[in-house]
ZAVEX-337284 format. One record per residue (C-alpha): residue in one letter; chain; y, z, x. Coordinates in steps of 0.02 Angstrom, whole numbers, plus 50000, padded with zeros to 5 digits. Example, Ala and Ser with C-alpha at 12.3 -4.5 7.8 and 13.67 -1.06 7.14 Angstrom:
2
@aa A&ch A&c2 49775&c3 50390&c1 50615 $
@aa S&ch A&c2 49947&c3 50357&c1 50684 $
end
This chain:
277
@aa X&ch A&c2 49996&c3 50779&c1 50769 $
@aa X&ch A&c2 50140&c3 50828&c1 50882 $
@aa X&ch A&c2 50148&c3 50826&c1 51071 $
@aa X&ch A&c2 50159&c3 51016&c1 51071 $
@aa X&ch A&c2 50001&c3 51029&c1 50966 $
@aa X&ch A&c2 49910&c3 50907&c1 51080 $
@aa X&ch A&c2 49966&c3 51002&c1 51235 $
@aa X&ch A&c2 49911&c3 51167&c1 51158 $
@aa X&ch A&c2 49736&c3 51101&c1 51125 $
@aa X&ch A&c2 49717&c3 51036&c1 51303 $
@aa X&ch A&c2 49776&c3 51204&c1 51369 $
@aa X&ch A&c2 49645&c3 51289&c1 51259 $
@aa X&ch A&c2 49510&c3 51178&c1 51331 $
@aa X&ch A&c2 49571&c3 51213&c1 51506 $
@aa X&ch A&c2 49571&c3 51402&c1 51480 $
@aa X&ch A&c2 49397&c3 51396&c1 51404 $
@aa X&ch A&c2 49332&c3 51303&c1 51557 $
@aa X&ch A&c2 49425&c3 51412&c1 51680 $
@aa X&ch A&c2 49357&c3 51570&c1 51601 $
@aa X&ch A&c2 49174&c3 51518&c1 51600 $
@aa X&ch A&c2 49051&c3 51580&c1 51729 $
@aa X&ch A&c2 48988&c3 51465&c1 51867 $
@aa X&ch A&c2 48826&c3 51373&c1 51837 $
@aa X&ch A&c2 48751&c3 51203&c1 51878 $
@aa X&ch A&c2 48830&c3 51070&c1 51769 $
@aa X&ch A&c2 48713&c3 50960&c1 51668 $
@aa X&ch A&c2 48782&c3 50827&c1 51552 $
@aa X&ch A&c2 48615&c3 50744&c1 51516 $
@aa X&ch A&c2 48513&c3 50754&c1 51357 $
@aa X&ch A&c2 48536&c3 50763&c1 51169 $
@aa X&ch A&c2 48672&c3 50862&c1 51081 $
@aa X&ch A&c2 48739&c3 50904&c1 50910 $
@aa X&ch A&c2 48914&c3 50953&c1 50866 $
@aa X&ch A&c2 49046&c3 50985&c1 50736 $
@aa X&ch A&c2 49233&c3 50958&c1 50736 $
@aa X&ch A&c2 49396&c3 50971&c1 50642 $
@aa X&ch A&c2 49520&c3 50828&c1 50641 $
@aa X&ch A&c2 49701&c3 50798&c1 50598 $
@aa X&ch A&c2 49722&c3 50618&c1 50539 $
@aa X&ch A&c2 49882&c3 50523&c1 50506 $
@aa X&ch A&c2 49939&c3 50346&c1 50469 $
@aa X&ch A&c2 50036&c3 50249&c1 50601 $
@aa X&ch A&c2 50214&c3 50214&c1 50551 $
@aa X&ch A&c2 50246&c3 50038&c1 50486 $
@aa X&ch A&c2 50356&c3 49948&c1 50361 $
@aa X&ch A&c2 50235&c3 49860&c1 50244 $
@aa X&ch A&c2 50282&c3 49750&c1 50097 $
@aa X&ch A&c2 50198&c3 49646&c1 49961 $
@aa X&ch A&c2 50168&c3 49459&c1 49971 $
@aa X&ch A&c2 50158&c3 49337&c1 49825 $
@aa X&ch A&c2 50074&c3 49175&c1 49774 $
@aa X&ch A&c2 50189&c3 49123&c1 49631 $
@aa X&ch A&c2 50117&c3 48949&c1 49598 $
@aa X&ch A&c2 49935&c3 49003&c1 49621 $
@aa X&ch A&c2 49900&c3 48875&c1 49758 $
@aa X&ch A&c2 49812&c3 49005&c1 49865 $
@aa X&ch A&c2 49955&c3 49017&c1 49989 $
@aa X&ch A&c2 50053&c3 49179&c1 49998 $
@aa X&ch A&c2 50232&c3 49204&c1 50052 $
@aa X&ch A&c2 50319&c3 49139&c1 49895 $
@aa X&ch A&c2 50476&c3 49217&c1 49823 $
@aa X&ch A&c2 50463&c3 49278&c1 49644 $
@aa X&ch A&c2 50628&c3 49227&c1 49565 $
@aa X&ch A&c2 50710&c3 49272&c1 49401 $
@aa X&ch A&c2 50767&c3 49138&c1 49279 $
@aa X&ch A&c2 50937&c3 49153&c1 49362 $
@aa X&ch A&c2 50866&c3 49114&c1 49535 $
@aa X&ch A&c2 50878&c3 49292&c1 49600 $
@aa X&ch A&c2 50736&c3 49367&c1 49703 $
@aa X&ch A&c2 50648&c3 49479&c1 49576 $
@aa X&ch A&c2 50595&c3 49597&c1 49717 $
@aa X&ch A&c2 50767&c3 49608&c1 49798 $
@aa X&ch A&c2 50772&c3 49799&c1 49770 $
@aa X&ch A&c2 50645&c3 49810&c1 49913 $
@aa X&ch A&c2 50487&c3 49899&c1 49964 $
@aa X&ch A&c2 50433&c3 50068&c1 50031 $
@aa X&ch A&c2 50284&c3 50150&c1 50114 $
@aa X&ch A&c2 50209&c3 50276&c1 49993 $
@aa X&ch A&c2 50199&c3 50311&c1 49807 $
@aa X&ch A&c2 50356&c3 50293&c1 49699 $
@aa X&ch A&c2 50440&c3 50439&c1 49614 $
@aa X&ch A&c2 50518&c3 50323&c1 49486 $
@aa X&ch A&c2 50547&c3 50141&c1 49442 $
@aa X&ch A&c2 50689&c3 50110&c1 49566 $
@aa X&ch A&c2 50713&c3 50133&c1 49754 $
@aa X&ch A&c2 50844&c3 50265&c1 49718 $
@aa X&ch A&c2 50706&c3 50377&c1 49652 $
@aa X&ch A&c2 50623&c3 50369&c1 49823 $
@aa X&ch A&c2 50442&c3 50362&c1 49880 $
@aa X&ch A&c2 50322&c3 50501&c1 49926 $
@aa X&ch A&c2 50243&c3 50466&c1 50096 $
@aa X&ch A&c2 50064&c3 50516&c1 50131 $
@aa X&ch A&c2 50052&c3 50667&c1 50247 $
@aa X&ch A&c2 49930&c3 50704&c1 50387 $
@aa X&ch A&c2 49761&c3 50763&c1 50326 $
@aa X&ch A&c2 49645&c3 50893&c1 50402 $
@aa X&ch A&c2 49459&c3 50860&c1 50388 $
@aa X&ch A&c2 49295&c3 50894&c1 50474 $
@aa X&ch A&c2 49140&c3 50804&c1 50536 $
@aa X&ch A&c2 48972&c3 50814&c1 50621 $
@aa X&ch A&c2 48898&c3 50710&c1 50762 $
@aa X&ch A&c2 48739&c3 50687&c1 50862 $
@aa X&ch A&c2 48723&c3 50601&c1 51028 $
@aa X&ch A&c2 48633&c3 50577&c1 51192 $
@aa X&ch A&c2 48703&c3 50567&c1 51369 $
@aa X&ch A&c2 48633&c3 50508&c1 51535 $
@aa X&ch A&c2 48706&c3 50570&c1 51699 $
@aa X&ch A&c2 48703&c3 50479&c1 51865 $
@aa X&ch A&c2 48797&c3 50577&c1 51997 $
@aa X&ch A&c2 48968&c3 50615&c1 51925 $
@aa X&ch A&c2 48961&c3 50472&c1 51799 $
@aa X&ch A&c2 48903&c3 50506&c1 51623 $
@aa X&ch A&c2 48852&c3 50374&c1 51495 $
@aa X&ch A&c2 48810&c3 50407&c1 51313 $
@aa X&ch A&c2 48797&c3 50354&c1 51132 $
@aa X&ch A&c2 48840&c3 50452&c1 50976 $
@aa X&ch A&c2 48843&c3 50437&c1 50787 $
@aa X&ch A&c2 48955&c3 50537&c1 50673 $
@aa X&ch A&c2 49019&c3 50556&c1 50496 $
@aa X&ch A&c2 49193&c3 50623&c1 50462 $
@aa X&ch A&c2 49281&c3 50684&c1 50306 $
@aa X&ch A&c2 49463&c3 50633&c1 50314 $
@aa X&ch A&c2 49528&c3 50608&c1 50133 $
@aa X&ch A&c2 49662&c3 50483&c1 50188 $
@aa X&ch A&c2 49775&c3 50386&c1 50069 $
@aa X&ch A&c2 49889&c3 50239&c1 50112 $
@aa X&ch A&c2 50010&c3 50164&c1 49984 $
@aa X&ch A&c2 50145&c3 50030&c1 49978 $
@aa X&ch A&c2 50264&c3 50000&c1 49833 $
@aa X&ch A&c2 50371&c3 49854&c1 49781 $
@aa X&ch A&c2 50520&c3 49870&c1 49663 $
@aa X&ch A&c2 50575&c3 49731&c1 49544 $
@aa X&ch A&c2 50742&c3 49705&c1 49459 $
@aa X&ch A&c2 50663&c3 49743&c1 49287 $
@aa X&ch A&c2 50669&c3 49887&c1 49347 $
@aa X&ch A&c2 50486&c3 49922&c1 49384 $
@aa X&ch A&c2 50374&c3 49986&c1 49525 $
@aa X&ch A&c2 50211&c3 49908&c1 49586 $
@aa X&ch A&c2 50100&c3 50015&c1 49696 $
@aa X&ch A&c2 49945&c3 49970&c1 49796 $
@aa X&ch A&c2 49844&c3 50119&c1 49860 $
@aa X&ch A&c2 49690&c3 50126&c1 49970 $
@aa X&ch A&c2 49593&c3 50285&c1 50007 $
@aa X&ch A&c2 49445&c3 50338&c1 50112 $
@aa X&ch A&c2 49353&c3 50503&c1 50092 $
@aa X&ch A&c2 49228&c3 50483&c1 50234 $
@aa X&ch A&c2 49211&c3 50380&c1 50391 $
@aa X&ch A&c2 49052&c3 50335&c1 50485 $
@aa X&ch A&c2 49056&c3 50283&c1 50667 $
@aa X&ch A&c2 48933&c3 50236&c1 50805 $
@aa X&ch A&c2 49011&c3 50234&c1 50978 $
@aa X&ch A&c2 48969&c3 50227&c1 51161 $
@aa X&ch A&c2 49058&c3 50328&c1 51291 $
@aa X&ch A&c2 49077&c3 50332&c1 51479 $
@aa X&ch A&c2 49148&c3 50478&c1 51574 $
@aa X&ch A&c2 49175&c3 50559&c1 51742 $
@aa X&ch A&c2 49117&c3 50738&c1 51771 $
@aa X&ch A&c2 49227&c3 50848&c1 51877 $
@aa X&ch A&c2 49184&c3 51031&c1 51898 $
@aa X&ch A&c2 49161&c3 51099&c1 51720 $
@aa X&ch A&c2 49250&c3 50952&c1 51639 $
@aa X&ch A&c2 49200&c3 50781&c1 51575 $
@aa X&ch A&c2 49341&c3 50655&c1 51553 $
@aa X&ch A&c2 49287&c3 50504&c1 51452 $
@aa X&ch A&c2 49333&c3 50351&c1 51352 $
@aa X&ch A&c2 49241&c3 50301&c1 51194 $
@aa X&ch A&c2 49231&c3 50144&c1 51086 $
@aa X&ch A&c2 49122&c3 50076&c1 50948 $
@aa X&ch A&c2 49094&c3 50025&c1 50767 $
@aa X&ch A&c2 49172&c3 50111&c1 50615 $
@aa X&ch A&c2 49138&c3 50094&c1 50429 $
@aa X&ch A&c2 49213&c3 50167&c1 50271 $
@aa X&ch A&c2 49201&c3 50142&c1 50083 $
@aa X&ch A&c2 49380&c3 50102&c1 50035 $
@aa X&ch A&c2 49437&c3 50148&c1 49859 $
@aa X&ch A&c2 49578&c3 50032&c1 49806 $
@aa X&ch A&c2 49691&c3 50056&c1 49655 $
@aa X&ch A&c2 49845&c3 49974&c1 49580 $
@aa X&ch A&c2 49978&c3 50054&c1 49470 $
@aa X&ch A&c2 50139&c3 49990&c1 49392 $
@aa X&ch A&c2 50276&c3 50043&c1 49274 $
@aa X&ch A&c2 50289&c3 49863&c1 49208 $
@aa X&ch A&c2 50233&c3 49861&c1 49026 $
@aa X&ch A&c2 50277&c3 49679&c1 48990 $
@aa X&ch A&c2 50146&c3 49584&c1 49090 $
@aa X&ch A&c2 49957&c3 49595&c1 49095 $
@aa X&ch A&c2 49879&c3 49645&c1 49261 $
@aa X&ch A&c2 49707&c3 49603&c1 49325 $
@aa X&ch A&c2 49645&c3 49666&c1 49494 $
@aa X&ch A&c2 49503&c3 49611&c1 49607 $
@aa X&ch A&c2 49419&c3 49733&c1 49726 $
@aa X&ch A&c2 49378&c3 49708&c1 49910 $
@aa X&ch A&c2 49230&c3 49746&c1 50021 $
@aa X&ch A&c2 49195&c3 49901&c1 50124 $
@aa X&ch A&c2 49309&c3 49929&c1 50272 $
@aa X&ch A&c2 49226&c3 49881&c1 50437 $
@aa X&ch A&c2 49307&c3 49890&c1 50607 $
@aa X&ch A&c2 49315&c3 49988&c1 50768 $
@aa X&ch A&c2 49363&c3 50152&c1 50849 $
@aa X&ch A&c2 49431&c3 50182&c1 51023 $
@aa X&ch A&c2 49483&c3 50343&c1 51104 $
@aa X&ch A&c2 49497&c3 50465&c1 51248 $
@aa X&ch A&c2 49427&c3 50640&c1 51267 $
@aa X&ch A&c2 49389&c3 50787&c1 51377 $
@aa X&ch A&c2 49251&c3 50917&c1 51364 $
@aa X&ch A&c2 49220&c3 51079&c1 51458 $
@aa X&ch A&c2 49069&c3 51193&c1 51472 $
@aa X&ch A&c2 49090&c3 51364&c1 51395 $
@aa X&ch A&c2 48915&c3 51407&c1 51457 $
@aa X&ch A&c2 48758&c3 51307&c1 51494 $
@aa X&ch A&c2 48735&c3 51253&c1 51313 $
@aa X&ch A&c2 48902&c3 51260&c1 51224 $
@aa X&ch A&c2 49051&c3 51146&c1 51253 $
@aa X&ch A&c2 49229&c3 51136&c1 51187 $
@aa X&ch A&c2 49325&c3 50972&c1 51183 $
@aa X&ch A&c2 49472&c3 50874&c1 51117 $
@aa X&ch A&c2 49486&c3 50688&c1 51076 $
@aa X&ch A&c2 49613&c3 50561&c1 51021 $
@aa X&ch A&c2 49536&c3 50424&c1 50912 $
@aa X&ch A&c2 49615&c3 50266&c1 50843 $
@aa X&ch A&c2 49524&c3 50183&c1 50697 $
@aa X&ch A&c2 49557&c3 50008&c1 50632 $
@aa X&ch A&c2 49466&c3 49944&c1 50477 $
@aa X&ch A&c2 49474&c3 49770&c1 50403 $
@aa X&ch A&c2 49541&c3 49775&c1 50226 $
@aa X&ch A&c2 49537&c3 49614&c1 50126 $
@aa X&ch A&c2 49615&c3 49719&c1 49990 $
@aa X&ch A&c2 49655&c3 49706&c1 49807 $
@aa X&ch A&c2 49731&c3 49548&c1 49735 $
@aa X&ch A&c2 49826&c3 49581&c1 49573 $
@aa X&ch A&c2 49875&c3 49444&c1 49451 $
@aa X&ch A&c2 50029&c3 49478&c1 49347 $
@aa X&ch A&c2 49998&c3 49368&c1 49196 $
@aa X&ch A&c2 50059&c3 49339&c1 49018 $
@aa X&ch A&c2 50039&c3 49459&c1 48874 $
@aa X&ch A&c2 50102&c3 49474&c1 48696 $
@aa X&ch A&c2 50262&c3 49551&c1 48767 $
@aa X&ch A&c2 50309&c3 49416&c1 48892 $
@aa X&ch A&c2 50423&c3 49264&c1 48877 $
@aa X&ch A&c2 50428&c3 49100&c1 48974 $
@aa X&ch A&c2 50575&c3 49169&c1 49073 $
@aa X&ch A&c2 50468&c3 49310&c1 49144 $
@aa X&ch A&c2 50482&c3 49298&c1 49336 $
@aa X&ch A&c2 50294&c3 49307&c1 49360 $
@aa X&ch A&c2 50269&c3 49156&c1 49245 $
@aa X&ch A&c2 50407&c3 49038&c1 49298 $
@aa X&ch A&c2 50314&c3 48949&c1 49439 $
@aa X&ch A&c2 50148&c3 48950&c1 49347 $
@aa X&ch A&c2 50122&c3 49004&c1 49166 $
@aa X&ch A&c2 49955&c3 49083&c1 49216 $
@aa X&ch A&c2 50048&c3 49212&c1 49319 $
@aa X&ch A&c2 50077&c3 49267&c1 49499 $
@aa X&ch A&c2 49953&c3 49340&c1 49623 $
@aa X&ch A&c2 50012&c3 49480&c1 49736 $
@aa X&ch A&c2 49937&c3 49588&c1 49873 $
@aa X&ch A&c2 49990&c3 49702&c1 50014 $
@aa X&ch A&c2 50037&c3 49621&c1 50180 $
@aa X&ch A&c2 49937&c3 49734&c1 50296 $
@aa X&ch A&c2 49752&c3 49690&c1 50300 $
@aa X&ch A&c2 49713&c3 49828&c1 50425 $
@aa X&ch A&c2 49686&c3 50009&c1 50372 $
@aa X&ch A&c2 49726&c3 50106&c1 50530 $
@aa X&ch A&c2 49737&c3 50290&c1 50570 $
@aa X&ch A&c2 49754&c3 50404&c1 50720 $
@aa X&ch A&c2 49661&c3 50568&c1 50735 $
@aa X&ch A&c2 49667&c3 50720&c1 50846 $
@aa X&ch A&c2 49491&c3 50795&c1 50852 $
@aa X&ch A&c2 49437&c3 50966&c1 50916 $
@aa X&ch A&c2 49250&c3 50974&c1 50950 $
@aa X&ch A&c2 49119&c3 51110&c1 50974 $
@aa X&ch A&c2 48954&c3 51046&c1 51042 $
@aa X&ch A&c2 48782&c3 51119&c1 51074 $
@aa X&ch A&c2 48685&c3 51028&c1 51211 $
@aa X&ch A&c2 48496&c3 51039&c1 51213 $
@aa X&ch A&c2 48480&c3 50992&c1 51397 $
@aa X&ch A&c2 48434&c3 51120&c1 51528 $
@aa X&ch A&c2 48543&c3 51216&c1 51649 $
end
């Protein structure tokens, strides 16, 4: 979502409002709407964290038998294209989705208060990869296909426009997976709970006529993600010198460092309001 794209959408909203015929503005009553969204992940440098002695405390260094950090090759955001950092990682791109919402507004003078509920399809994937000296790649991925939100909003009506802020509760079923090119160790993963968190945003709507409205929103979503914990343990192929087994012969637990699944969305809305003129 570029600044040019955002500016173009606001100009579209402005032209739609400027071109509409004059009528008494009414922001009260129930409404139903649909929208398209462009969703992307915020940029961040995530890594993996380790519990090498299985004491429940993360932040350990996984060392080789020679005392070298086994994950010294580093980490990357995205899915690996090979077993080494030289092969690179494929970053997740912005996704275009859609959604529906229903809501109700109350108007007092130029102030408008409301509540809404919506479900959005976003098909968003977020991965982080660690590279070991083996060489091998270890990838944690989390995905959401749909997002449910219940929010309140408060706005100020000016002429044909409503400028508003919105905030509320968000929920998503997070699908978590783990993949590795390591064929020496055994790997056992635990799953986490659903992602629960919040949404905040800003928006503007304009009347096209007495019933139909066009709008644009920016929404930030933050979901708690207790995430997958993966234990790299022994197998028939491992030796005592295996880095994951040196501190504890039962293995090493690892997980991603970021326990928040966040995304930013640009949303273009079309709404039908059931209120009167």
